[in-house]
C-alpha positions in Angstrom: -14.5 19.8 -12.8 -12.0 22.3 -11.4 -9.3 22.0 -8.9 -9.6 24.0 -5.7 -12.0 24.9 -2.9 -15.6 24.4 -3.7 -17.4 25.7 -0.6 -16.9 28.3 2.2 -15.3 25.8 4.6 -12.8 24.6 2.0 -11.9 28.2 1.1 -11.3 29.0 4.8 -9.1 25.9 5.2 -7.1 26.9 2.1 -6.6 30.4 3.5 -5.6 29.1 6.9 -3.0 26.6 5.7 -1.6 28.4 2.6 1.1 30.1 4.7 2.1 27.0 6.7 5.6 25.8 6.3 6.5 22.1 6.0 9.7 20.3 6.4 11.8 20.5 3.3 13.2 17.0 2.8 15.6 18.2 0.1 17.7 20.2 2.6 17.6 17.5 5.3 20.5 15.1 5.8 19.5 11.4 5.7 20.1 9.3 8.8 21.0 6.4 6.5 23.8 6.5 4.0 22.3 5.7 0.6 25.4 3.8 -0.6 25.3 1.6 2.5 21.6 1.0 2.1 22.0 0.0 -1.6 24.9 -2.3 -0.6 22.8 -4.0 2.0 19.9 -4.4 -0.4 22.3 -5.8 -3.0 23.8 -8.3 -0.5 20.3 -9.4 0.6 19.2 -9.9 -3.1 22.4 -11.9 -3.8 21.8 -14.1 -0.8 18.2 -14.7 -1.7 19.2 -15.6 -5.3 21.9 -18.0 -4.0 19.4 -19.6 -1.6 16.9 -20.1 -4.4 19.5 -21.7 -6.7 20.6 -24.1 -3.9 17.0 -25.0 -3.2 16.5 -25.8 -6.8 19.6 -28.0 -6.9 18.5 -29.7 -3.7 15.1 -30.4 -5.2 16.7 -31.9 -8.3 19.0 -34.1 -6.2 16.1 -35.3 -4.0 14.0 -36.1 -7.0 16.9 -38.1 -8.6 17.4 -40.1 -5.3 13.7 -40.8 -4.9 13.5 -41.9 -8.6 16.5 -44.3 -8.1 15.2 -45.9 -4.9 11.6 -46.2 -5.9 10.3 -49.8 -5.9 7.3 -50.5 -8.0 4.8 -53.3 -7.4 2.2 -54.8 -9.7 -1.3 -54.0 -8.7 -3.7 -56.9 -8.2 -5.7 -56.0 -11.3 -2.8 -56.2 -13.7 -1.1 -59.5 -14.8 
């Protein structure tokens, strides 16, 4: 299977658009400073990591509190 136009319509479309110019993104200046973007992404990741660690610590503390205050009762079937 080759690459390229297979029929008459495809060949006409290739001829029509082969001379079209497109925006060259390499020569364009970005509207967002890449260093600031990486800094913001790094800050977001650090915040998320800290929130996950705090959530894990809170879950451990809550589990410990619930385990200490639990009151167990014998069921009617056991003596």
